[in-house]
C-alpha positions in Angstrom: 130.9 37.3 123.7 131.5 36.1 126.8 131.5 32.0 127.9 128.2 32.7 129.8 126.4 34.3 126.7 127.5 31.8 124.9 127.0 28.6 126.8 123.2 30.7 127.9 122.5 31.0 123.6 122.9 27.5 122.8 121.2 26.0 125.8 118.6 28.7 125.2 118.4 27.4 121.5 117.8 24.6 122.7 115.0 25.0 125.2 113.0 26.9 122.6 112.9 23.9 120.0 111.8 22.1 122.4 109.5 24.5 123.9 107.9 25.4 120.6 107.9 22.1 119.4 105.8 20.9 122.1 103.6 23.4 122.0 102.6 22.6 117.9 102.2 18.9 119.1 99.9 19.6 121.5 98.0 22.2 119.8 97.8 20.0 116.8 96.7 17.0 118.8 93.9 19.0 120.7 92.6 20.2 116.9 92.8 16.5 115.6 91.3 15.0 118.9 88.3 17.6 118.7 87.6 17.2 115.3 87.9 13.6 115.0 86.3 12.9 118.4 82.8 15.1 116.6 83.0 12.8 113.5 83.5 9.3 116.0 80.2 10.6 117.9 78.2 11.7 115.1 79.2 8.3 113.6 78.1 6.5 117.1 74.7 8.8 117.2 74.0 7.6 113.1 74.2 4.1 113.9 72.2 4.1 117.3 69.4 6.1 115.4 69.4 3.8 112.0 69.4 0.6 114.7 66.6 2.5 116.5 64.5 3.0 113.1 65.3 -0.8 112.0 64.3 -1.9 115.7 60.7 -0.1 115.6 59.9 -1.6 112.2 60.7 -5.1 113.4 58.9 -4.5 116.5 55.7 -3.4 114.3 56.1 -6.5 112.0 56.1 -9.0 115.0 53.0 -7.2 116.1 51.5 -7.6 112.7 52.6 -11.3 112.8 51.0 -11.7 116.1 47.6 -10.2 114.9 46.9 -12.5 111.9 47.9 -15.8 114.5 44.7 -14.7 116.8 41.0 -15.2 115.5 39.4 -13.0 113.8 36.8 -11.8 116.3 40.2 -11.0 119.2 42.6 -9.1 116.5 43.5 -5.8 117.4 45.2 -3.5 114.6 49.0 -3.0 116.0 49.8 0.9 115.3 53.0 2.6 114.3 53.8 6.1 115.0 55.3 7.3 111.5 56.0 10.8 112.8 58.5 9.4 115.5 60.0 7.2 112.7 60.2 10.2 110.1 61.9 12.8 112.7 64.1 10.5 113.7 64.9 9.7 110.2 65.2 13.3 109.2 67.7 13.7 112.0 69.5 11.1 110.7 69.8 11.7 107.1 70.9 15.4 108.1 73.9 14.7 109.8 74.9 12.8 106.6 77.4 14.8 104.0 78.7 11.7 101.4 76.5 10.9 98.5 76.7 7.2 99.5 75.8 7.6 102.5 72.9 9.9 101.5 71.6 7.8 98.5 71.9 4.9 101.5 69.4 6.6 103.4 67.2 7.5 100.7 67.2 3.9 99.8 65.9 3.3 103.6 63.0 5.5 103.4 62.1 4.6 99.8 61.9 0.6 101.2 60.3 1.7 104.1 57.2 3.9 102.1 57.1 0.5 100.2 57.0 -1.4 103.9 54.3 0.6 105.2 52.1 0.8 102.2 51.7 -2.5 102.0 51.1 -3.0 105.7 48.2 -0.8 105.8 46.4 -3.4 103.9 46.3 -5.3 107.1 43.1 -4.6 108.4 41.5 -5.5 104.7 43.3 -8.8 104.6 41.9 -9.9 108.4 38.3 -8.9 107.1 38.7 -10.5 103.8 37.6 -14.1 103.1 39.5 -14.4 100.0 42.7 -14.1 101.2 44.9 -16.0 103.3 46.8 -13.8 105.7 49.2 -15.8 106.3 50.4 -16.5 102.8 49.8 -12.0 102.3 52.0 -11.6 105.6 55.2 -14.2 104.2 54.7 -13.3 100.1 54.1 -9.5 100.2 54.6 -8.5 103.6 57.9 -10.1 104.5 60.0 -9.3 101.2 58.9 -5.5 101.5 60.3 -5.5 105.3 63.3 -8.0 104.4 64.1 -5.2 101.8 63.7 -2.5 104.3 65.8 -3.9 106.7 68.5 -4.7 104.1 68.5 -1.0 103.1 69.2 -0.5 106.8 71.7 -3.0 107.3 73.8 -1.6 103.7 73.5 2.1 105.3 75.1 1.1 109.0 77.8 -0.8 106.8 78.9 2.4 105.3 78.1 4.2 108.7 80.7 1.5 110.1 83.2 2.3 107.2 83.1 6.1 107.9 83.9 5.4 111.9 86.8 3.0 110.7 87.8 5.9 108.4 87.8 8.6 111.4 89.3 5.9 113.6 92.5 5.7 111.2 92.1 9.5 110.6 92.7 10.1 114.0 95.4 7.4 114.7 97.0 9.1 111.4 96.9 12.4 113.1 98.1 11.5 116.4 101.2 10.2 114.5 101.3 13.7 113.0 100.5 15.8 115.7 103.7 13.9 117.6 106.2 14.2 114.6 107.1 18.2 115.7 108.0 16.8 118.9 110.2 13.8 117.4 111.9 16.4 115.2 112.1 18.5 117.9 114.4 15.9 120.1 116.3 14.8 117.2 117.3 18.5 116.5 117.8 19.1 119.8 120.0 15.9 120.2 121.8 17.4 117.7 122.5 20.7 119.0 123.2 19.1 122.0 126.1 17.2 120.2 127.4 20.1 118.8 127.4 22.0 121.8 129.3 19.4 123.9 131.6 19.5 120.8 132.1 23.2 121.0 132.2 23.2 124.6 135.1 20.5 124.3 137.0 22.4 121.5 136.8 25.9 123.2 137.2 25.3 126.6 137.6 22.0 127.7 140.6 21.1 125.7 142.2 24.4 126.2 141.6 24.3 130.2 143.6 20.4 129.7 146.4 22.4 127.8 146.8 25.0 130.2 146.9 22.5 133.5 149.8 20.8 131.1 151.7 23.8 130.6 151.3 24.6 134.2 152.2 21.5 135.4 155.2 21.0 132.7 156.6 24.4 134.2 156.5 23.5 137.8 157.5 19.7 137.3 160.2 20.4 134.7 161.0 24.4 134.7 159.8 24.5 131.1 158.5 27.9 129.9 154.5 28.4 129.4 153.3 27.9 126.0 149.9 27.6 125.8 147.7 29.8 123.5 144.3 30.2 123.3 142.3 31.4 120.5 139.2 33.6 121.1 138.2 36.6 122.9 136.3 35.6 126.0 137.1 34.9 129.6 139.4 32.0 128.9 141.5 34.1 126.7 142.0 36.5 129.9 142.3 33.3 132.2 145.2 32.1 129.6 146.8 35.5 129.6 147.1 35.9 132.9 148.5 32.2 133.9 151.6 32.9 130.8 152.1 36.3 132.9 152.2 34.7 136.4 154.5 32.2 135.0 157.0 34.2 133.4 156.8 37.3 136.5 157.8 33.6 138.5 160.6 33.0 135.9 161.8 36.3 136.6 161.6 36.6 140.1 163.4 32.7 140.3 166.2 34.8 138.2 166.7 37.6 140.7 166.7 35.3 143.4 169.4 33.1 142.0 171.4 36.1 140.9 171.1 37.6 145.0 172.0 33.9 146.1 174.8 34.1 144.0 176.0 37.9 144.6 175.5 36.9 148.5 177.4 33.6 148.3 180.3 36.0 146.5 179.9 38.3 149.1 180.7 35.7 152.1 183.8 34.5 150.2 185.2 37.7 150.0 184.8 38.7 153.5 186.2 35.2 154.5 188.8 35.8 152.4 189.9 39.3 153.4 189.6 37.5 157.4 
């Protein structure tokens, strides 16, 4: 192969490796980024829904507390949109896939049902002359609400844990996606070193030897003895330089003989005269 082909193949191999690794890194990063981003977005949405459910029940609980604090003739029973609550809850539960999170969601709806059954006694408690409404609120309703809030917090903690795991997965995926790039850079550097060694051994050093051979011939009249291995243009150049030097040597010898013959001819002519 010619010098041009050898160098083109070497540099082309390095470029191909770097390009392929870059494409793999980009595709892997995009895949991991899209997958984990969807999971993180789902976790954040679940956290928001769980907080909305907790906030709705807490608002309802405060309304009940306000109701039992007014005069009997002025109270207005608070209302709670159970349909909207269940719609949000069903959407929240359907987004879960792990068993612990589903169990925590079931615990939320169970404590919610208990709390709502207790809250339905509010009208009877207010109307009754024998039941202390404040005692009913703090000893019966409030413990059920605390159970619901604890179940909601437990669900949020599990979602936060899943969010943390997904974030760590994203970080690990990022490092995994850049590994092909790192490996390719290392391989590229190795190939560059090998290519440099190849160029130095097969091209630079022979050219330096050729230069030394020509310089020795010009300065010290030594014969040109440089040899180059291979079958490319550098070998042809070296052979051409060797032939030119040999021809130059022969030409100098012929010129030297012609000078000697001319001097002898002049001496002979002078002697005859």
